[in-house]
One Martini backbone bead per residue (centre of mass of N, CA, C, O) as a GRO file, in nm:
protein
  309
    1UNK     BB    1  -2.263   1.026   0.483
    2UNK     BB    2  -2.111   0.895   0.192
    3UNK     BB    3  -1.771   0.825   0.105
    4UNK     BB    4  -1.589   0.777  -0.207
    5UNK     BB    5  -1.259   0.669  -0.285
    6UNK     BB    6  -1.098   0.719  -0.615
    7UNK     BB    7  -0.822   0.633  -0.790
    8UNK     BB    8  -0.667   0.759  -1.093
    9UNK     BB    9  -0.463   0.628  -1.389
   10UNK     BB   10  -0.504   0.601  -1.697
   11UNK     BB   11  -0.863   0.528  -1.725
   12UNK     BB   12  -1.047   0.589  -1.984
   13UNK     BB   13  -1.173   0.290  -2.035
   14UNK     BB   14  -1.312   0.277  -1.719
   15UNK     BB   15  -1.493   0.513  -1.625
   16UNK     BB   16  -1.783   0.439  -1.703
   17UNK     BB   17  -1.800   0.161  -1.552
   18UNK     BB   18  -1.712   0.266  -1.271
   19UNK     BB   19  -1.944   0.478  -1.225
   20UNK     BB   20  -2.189   0.307  -1.289
   21UNK     BB   21  -2.142   0.092  -1.071
   22UNK     BB   22  -2.111   0.281  -0.823
   23UNK     BB   23  -2.377   0.429  -0.838
   24UNK     BB   24  -2.560   0.175  -0.832
   25UNK     BB   25  -2.453   0.059  -0.562
   26UNK     BB   26  -2.547   0.318  -0.388
   27UNK     BB   27  -2.848   0.339  -0.477
   28UNK     BB   28  -2.935   0.066  -0.336
   29UNK     BB   29  -2.889   0.210  -0.008
   30UNK     BB   30  -2.851   0.528  -0.103
   31UNK     BB   31  -2.870   0.906  -0.133
   32UNK     BB   32  -2.616   0.981   0.070
   33UNK     BB   33  -2.357   1.079  -0.141
   34UNK     BB   34  -2.000   1.058  -0.246
   35UNK     BB   35  -1.768   1.083  -0.522
   36UNK     BB   36  -1.409   1.072  -0.506
   37UNK     BB   37  -1.206   1.145  -0.777
   38UNK     BB   38  -0.863   1.083  -0.827
   39UNK     BB   39  -0.647   1.252  -1.036
   40UNK     BB   40  -0.311   1.127  -1.094
   41UNK     BB   41  -0.194   1.271  -1.350
   42UNK     BB   42  -0.318   1.222  -1.613
   43UNK     BB   43  -0.245   1.165  -1.983
   44UNK     BB   44  -0.523   1.129  -2.072
   45UNK     BB   45  -0.899   1.114  -2.071
   46UNK     BB   46  -0.986   1.098  -1.773
   47UNK     BB   47  -1.071   1.387  -1.692
   48UNK     BB   48  -1.286   1.452  -1.909
   49UNK     BB   49  -1.463   1.206  -1.828
   50UNK     BB   50  -1.514   1.292  -1.536
   51UNK     BB   51  -1.644   1.575  -1.599
   52UNK     BB   52  -1.887   1.463  -1.749
   53UNK     BB   53  -2.005   1.323  -1.499
   54UNK     BB   54  -2.004   1.573  -1.306
   55UNK     BB   55  -2.205   1.750  -1.473
   56UNK     BB   56  -2.449   1.514  -1.427
   57UNK     BB   57  -2.331   1.458  -1.120
   58UNK     BB   58  -2.310   1.599  -0.803
   59UNK     BB   59  -2.189   1.346  -0.645
   60UNK     BB   60  -1.948   1.402  -0.825
   61UNK     BB   61  -1.599   1.433  -0.755
   62UNK     BB   62  -1.297   1.613  -0.864
   63UNK     BB   63  -0.949   1.542  -0.805
   64UNK     BB   64  -0.678   1.734  -0.921
   65UNK     BB   65  -0.356   1.671  -0.971
   66UNK     BB   66  -0.042   1.803  -1.068
   67UNK     BB   67   0.050   1.496  -1.048
   68UNK     BB   68   0.217   1.198  -1.004
   69UNK     BB   69   0.215   1.068  -0.660
   70UNK     BB   70   0.050   0.819  -0.613
   71UNK     BB   71  -0.154   0.603  -0.466
   72UNK     BB   72  -0.135   0.686  -0.156
   73UNK     BB   73  -0.162   0.993  -0.203
   74UNK     BB   74  -0.439   0.991  -0.344
   75UNK     BB   75  -0.596   0.870  -0.112
   76UNK     BB   76  -0.525   1.096   0.090
   77UNK     BB   77  -0.660   1.322  -0.063
   78UNK     BB   78  -0.947   1.201  -0.057
   79UNK     BB   79  -0.975   1.183   0.255
   80UNK     BB   80  -0.930   1.503   0.304
   81UNK     BB   81  -1.205   1.561   0.113
   82UNK     BB   82  -1.390   1.408   0.283
   83UNK     BB   83  -1.737   1.440   0.448
   84UNK     BB   84  -1.815   1.186   0.557
   85UNK     BB   85  -1.905   0.953   0.812
   86UNK     BB   86  -1.852   0.756   0.576
   87UNK     BB   87  -1.559   0.582   0.433
   88UNK     BB   88  -1.448   0.478   0.117
   89UNK     BB   89  -1.226   0.244  -0.056
   90UNK     BB   90  -1.110   0.228  -0.412
   91UNK     BB   91  -1.006   0.107  -0.679
   92UNK     BB   92  -0.999   0.198  -1.043
   93UNK     BB   93  -1.005  -0.124  -1.181
   94UNK     BB   94  -1.248  -0.321  -1.083
   95UNK     BB   95  -1.140  -0.548  -0.875
   96UNK     BB   96  -1.324  -0.396  -0.685
   97UNK     BB   97  -1.644  -0.432  -0.566
   98UNK     BB   98  -1.892  -0.191  -0.518
   99UNK     BB   99  -2.124  -0.385  -0.416
  100UNK     BB  100  -1.977  -0.428  -0.122
  101UNK     BB  101  -2.061  -0.163   0.032
  102UNK     BB  102  -2.327  -0.260   0.154
  103UNK     BB  103  -2.204  -0.468   0.346
  104UNK     BB  104  -2.021  -0.278   0.496
  105UNK     BB  105  -2.238  -0.076   0.598
  106UNK     BB  106  -2.399  -0.282   0.767
  107UNK     BB  107  -2.169  -0.359   0.962
  108UNK     BB  108  -2.137  -0.070   1.079
  109UNK     BB  109  -2.447  -0.003   1.155
  110UNK     BB  110  -2.537  -0.292   1.287
  111UNK     BB  111  -2.238  -0.390   1.427
  112UNK     BB  112  -2.038  -0.157   1.511
  113UNK     BB  113  -1.818  -0.087   1.320
  114UNK     BB  114  -1.525   0.103   1.214
  115UNK     BB  115  -1.378  -0.126   1.035
  116UNK     BB  116  -1.376  -0.237   0.690
  117UNK     BB  117  -1.226  -0.507   0.514
  118UNK     BB  118  -1.117  -0.643   0.223
  119UNK     BB  119  -1.095  -1.001   0.174
  120UNK     BB  120  -0.900  -1.209  -0.015
  121UNK     BB  121  -0.983  -1.546  -0.126
  122UNK     BB  122  -0.926  -1.460  -0.428
  123UNK     BB  123  -0.832  -1.500  -0.789
  124UNK     BB  124  -0.889  -1.420  -1.100
  125UNK     BB  125  -0.693  -1.576  -1.273
  126UNK     BB  126  -0.362  -1.570  -1.416
  127UNK     BB  127  -0.056  -1.463  -1.233
  128UNK     BB  128   0.238  -1.355  -1.110
  129UNK     BB  129   0.119  -1.148  -0.909
  130UNK     BB  130  -0.019  -1.355  -0.729
  131UNK     BB  131   0.238  -1.486  -0.620
  132UNK     BB  132   0.375  -1.231  -0.508
  133UNK     BB  133   0.144  -1.155  -0.315
  134UNK     BB  134   0.155  -1.416  -0.151
  135UNK     BB  135   0.446  -1.389  -0.049
  136UNK     BB  136   0.412  -1.117   0.096
  137UNK     BB  137   0.188  -1.201   0.301
  138UNK     BB  138   0.346  -1.428   0.425
  139UNK     BB  139   0.582  -1.260   0.526
  140UNK     BB  140   0.432  -1.021   0.669
  141UNK     BB  141   0.285  -1.202   0.883
  142UNK     BB  142   0.582  -1.280   1.025
  143UNK     BB  143   0.707  -0.959   1.066
  144UNK     BB  144   0.485  -0.797   1.172
  145UNK     BB  145   0.334  -0.566   1.425
  146UNK     BB  146   0.070  -0.642   1.274
  147UNK     BB  147  -0.258  -0.743   1.225
  148UNK     BB  148  -0.481  -0.853   0.992
  149UNK     BB  149  -0.330  -0.832   0.675
  150UNK     BB  150  -0.418  -1.065   0.510
  151UNK     BB  151  -0.543  -0.994   0.201
  152UNK     BB  152  -0.520  -0.679   0.217
  153UNK     BB  153  -0.614  -0.350   0.119
  154UNK     BB  154  -0.780  -0.056   0.027
  155UNK     BB  155  -1.048  -0.202   0.057
  156UNK     BB  156  -1.289   0.006   0.235
  157UNK     BB  157  -1.450   0.102   0.554
  158UNK     BB  158  -1.517   0.411   0.752
  159UNK     BB  159  -1.529   0.593   1.012
  160UNK     BB  160  -1.461   0.908   1.103
  161UNK     BB  161  -1.273   0.842   1.345
  162UNK     BB  162  -1.076   0.661   1.177
  163UNK     BB  163  -0.994   0.873   0.972
  164UNK     BB  164  -0.875   1.075   1.167
  165UNK     BB  165  -0.656   0.881   1.271
  166UNK     BB  166  -0.522   0.827   1.002
  167UNK     BB  167  -0.463   1.146   0.934
  168UNK     BB  168  -0.273   1.200   1.188
  169UNK     BB  169  -0.073   1.044   1.016
  170UNK     BB  170   0.214   1.225   0.858
  171UNK     BB  171   0.361   1.038   0.694
  172UNK     BB  172   0.526   1.006   0.380
  173UNK     BB  173   0.553   0.701   0.408
  174UNK     BB  174   0.278   0.507   0.279
  175UNK     BB  175   0.067   0.239   0.431
  176UNK     BB  176  -0.269   0.216   0.459
  177UNK     BB  177  -0.331  -0.075   0.557
  178UNK     BB  178  -0.140  -0.045   0.806
  179UNK     BB  179  -0.263   0.205   0.932
  180UNK     BB  180  -0.554   0.087   0.958
  181UNK     BB  181  -0.457  -0.130   1.164
  182UNK     BB  182  -0.301   0.051   1.379
  183UNK     BB  183  -0.551   0.224   1.501
  184UNK     BB  184  -0.778   0.016   1.540
  185UNK     BB  185  -1.052  -0.049   1.662
  186UNK     BB  186  -1.329  -0.190   1.520
  187UNK     BB  187  -1.262  -0.480   1.328
  188UNK     BB  188  -1.343  -0.593   0.998
  189UNK     BB  189  -1.483  -0.823   0.740
  190UNK     BB  190  -1.499  -0.901   0.387
  191UNK     BB  191  -1.545  -1.130   0.143
  192UNK     BB  192  -1.354  -1.182  -0.173
  193UNK     BB  193  -1.315  -1.201  -0.524
  194UNK     BB  194  -1.086  -1.100  -0.736
  195UNK     BB  195  -1.079  -0.938  -1.017
  196UNK     BB  196  -1.028  -0.876  -1.334
  197UNK     BB  197  -0.904  -0.691  -1.571
  198UNK     BB  198  -1.090  -0.538  -1.850
  199UNK     BB  199  -0.895  -0.272  -1.883
  200UNK     BB  200  -0.594  -0.254  -1.955
  201UNK     BB  201  -0.321  -0.185  -1.758
  202UNK     BB  202  -0.140  -0.204  -1.496
  203UNK     BB  203  -0.020   0.064  -1.285
  204UNK     BB  204   0.110  -0.157  -1.100
  205UNK     BB  205   0.398  -0.246  -1.110
  206UNK     BB  206   0.637  -0.451  -0.995
  207UNK     BB  207   0.808  -0.221  -0.891
  208UNK     BB  208   0.580  -0.072  -0.725
  209UNK     BB  209   0.516  -0.322  -0.552
  210UNK     BB  210   0.798  -0.343  -0.424
  211UNK     BB  211   0.791  -0.070  -0.291
  212UNK     BB  212   0.535  -0.114  -0.123
  213UNK     BB  213   0.646  -0.357   0.030
  214UNK     BB  214   0.890  -0.206   0.155
  215UNK     BB  215   0.719  -0.001   0.309
  216UNK     BB  216   0.574  -0.200   0.490
  217UNK     BB  217   0.828  -0.336   0.620
  218UNK     BB  218   0.970  -0.075   0.729
  219UNK     BB  219   0.708   0.039   0.891
  220UNK     BB  220   0.606  -0.272   1.029
  221UNK     BB  221   0.919  -0.368   1.077
  222UNK     BB  222   1.228  -0.517   1.222
  223UNK     BB  223   1.364  -0.710   1.018
  224UNK     BB  224   1.598  -0.559   0.867
  225UNK     BB  225   1.772  -0.494   1.123
  226UNK     BB  226   1.773  -0.793   1.231
  227UNK     BB  227   1.909  -0.922   0.988
  228UNK     BB  228   2.177  -0.778   1.023
  229UNK     BB  229   2.242  -0.884   1.302
  230UNK     BB  230   2.230  -1.188   1.241
  231UNK     BB  231   2.438  -1.180   1.009
  232UNK     BB  232   2.669  -1.079   1.186
  233UNK     BB  233   2.665  -1.313   1.390
  234UNK     BB  234   2.717  -1.542   1.190
  235UNK     BB  235   2.981  -1.431   1.078
  236UNK     BB  236   3.133  -1.425   1.342
  237UNK     BB  237   3.110  -1.724   1.409
  238UNK     BB  238   3.226  -1.850   1.151
  239UNK     BB  239   3.513  -1.684   1.173
  240UNK     BB  240   3.589  -1.796   1.449
  241UNK     BB  241   3.601  -2.090   1.361
  242UNK     BB  242   3.807  -2.036   1.135
  243UNK     BB  243   4.031  -1.926   1.315
  244UNK     BB  244   4.074  -2.175   1.489
  245UNK     BB  245   4.145  -2.361   1.259
  246UNK     BB  246   4.396  -2.209   1.162
  247UNK     BB  247   4.560  -2.232   1.421
  248UNK     BB  248   4.564  -2.540   1.427
  249UNK     BB  249   4.683  -2.584   1.147
  250UNK     BB  250   4.949  -2.432   1.205
  251UNK     BB  251   5.044  -2.597   1.449
  252UNK     BB  252   5.018  -2.892   1.292
  253UNK     BB  253   5.088  -2.841   0.965
  254UNK     BB  254   4.789  -2.853   0.769
  255UNK     BB  255   4.789  -2.606   0.609
  256UNK     BB  256   4.657  -2.445   0.342
  257UNK     BB  257   4.784  -2.335   0.051
  258UNK     BB  258   4.652  -2.004   0.010
  259UNK     BB  259   4.370  -1.756  -0.073
  260UNK     BB  260   4.074  -1.854  -0.063
  261UNK     BB  261   3.986  -1.814   0.233
  262UNK     BB  262   4.045  -1.507   0.235
  263UNK     BB  263   3.858  -1.421   0.007
  264UNK     BB  264   3.598  -1.541   0.119
  265UNK     BB  265   3.596  -1.369   0.382
  266UNK     BB  266   3.592  -1.094   0.250
  267UNK     BB  267   3.334  -1.124   0.081
  268UNK     BB  268   3.143  -1.195   0.312
  269UNK     BB  269   3.186  -0.950   0.494
  270UNK     BB  270   3.133  -0.741   0.275
  271UNK     BB  271   2.836  -0.820   0.227
  272UNK     BB  272   2.732  -0.765   0.507
  273UNK     BB  273   2.807  -0.463   0.502
  274UNK     BB  274   2.633  -0.381   0.254
  275UNK     BB  275   2.359  -0.474   0.357
  276UNK     BB  276   2.367  -0.295   0.614
  277UNK     BB  277   2.399  -0.026   0.470
  278UNK     BB  278   2.138  -0.043   0.307
  279UNK     BB  279   1.940  -0.051   0.544
  280UNK     BB  280   2.035   0.203   0.686
  281UNK     BB  281   1.991   0.389   0.437
  282UNK     BB  282   1.685   0.349   0.426
  283UNK     BB  283   1.629   0.481   0.701
  284UNK     BB  284   1.770   0.757   0.646
  285UNK     BB  285   1.589   0.835   0.408
  286UNK     BB  286   1.324   0.832   0.573
  287UNK     BB  287   1.411   1.052   0.767
  288UNK     BB  288   1.459   1.266   0.555
  289UNK     BB  289   1.173   1.275   0.442
  290UNK     BB  290   1.046   1.370   0.706
  291UNK     BB  291   1.225   1.630   0.753
  292UNK     BB  292   1.120   1.789   0.498
  293UNK     BB  293   0.801   1.816   0.504
  294UNK     BB  294   0.652   1.743   0.247
  295UNK     BB  295   0.408   1.732   0.055
  296UNK     BB  296   0.240   1.451  -0.101
  297UNK     BB  297   0.057   1.681  -0.242
  298UNK     BB  298  -0.116   1.852  -0.521
  299UNK     BB  299  -0.365   2.073  -0.613
  300UNK     BB  300  -0.515   2.186  -0.901
  301UNK     BB  301  -0.833   2.080  -0.881
  302UNK     BB  302  -1.173   2.115  -0.747
  303UNK     BB  303  -1.457   1.933  -0.849
  304UNK     BB  304  -1.773   1.995  -0.660
  305UNK     BB  305  -2.021   2.166  -0.809
  306UNK     BB  306  -1.969   2.463  -0.714
  307UNK     BB  307  -1.671   2.620  -0.731
  308UNK     BB  308  -1.435   2.470  -0.858
  309UNK     BB  309  -1.135   2.507  -0.696
   0.00000   0.00000   0.00000
């Protein structure tokens, strides 16, 4: 069986088109599937619209979370409730084409891949978000300790063994595309051009995208802590040279009278210390989050067509 996990948040205007296209795409190559739509604490009519579909199609299951826990937590909840031997992931804004699941499925079953990721070769429309995403992937490619992550997101399909490996990592601050790459297995990709959103506003604001990017960088790169180290070494070298210059200037009697150099040195070294403290504080915060060991989501109700527990 194939399970497709789709998180939604305040997407009432897209629900009908989303499920119509997803059901049609899956019906084209299989009859043994389930679609798990995770309602991530929506405040509009997303949940009633989902339940209307669920009442007419037993293959559609709705997982309602107790509040908005975030994109990665919603995906995790769906993965943990999926029962298929092959599990797909897709955003709920229809920028990822569900019709591509057939190609992913064939690569898994016919070419024996364990993980297939959707690789974006372009994006329709023009937006500042496209530029920011390009910069992130360019930067992440050069600092990450994992490979083959450029222009990939949540859109993917995996065998059950890969899903089990992914879910075995119980960290609280999660970046699923990175974790999916980290687990290894035989990984492949399919190319596609990402579509524009046809309804509503993006739920991933620039602030949320920045937070997700920082989660990726802090989780899969040593760059932040190495940056502090290099910055400190540069500062030490610069002011060691400055100190030698001051001593020579004092000795030869051409030292400039004033406090400018002293103030500049204090500000520069102070800035290095603040940046370093901020990076260390981010790591400490993440350690604290892990030590709390709180669940990353709570289920309000699971409408699975049977017990609707």
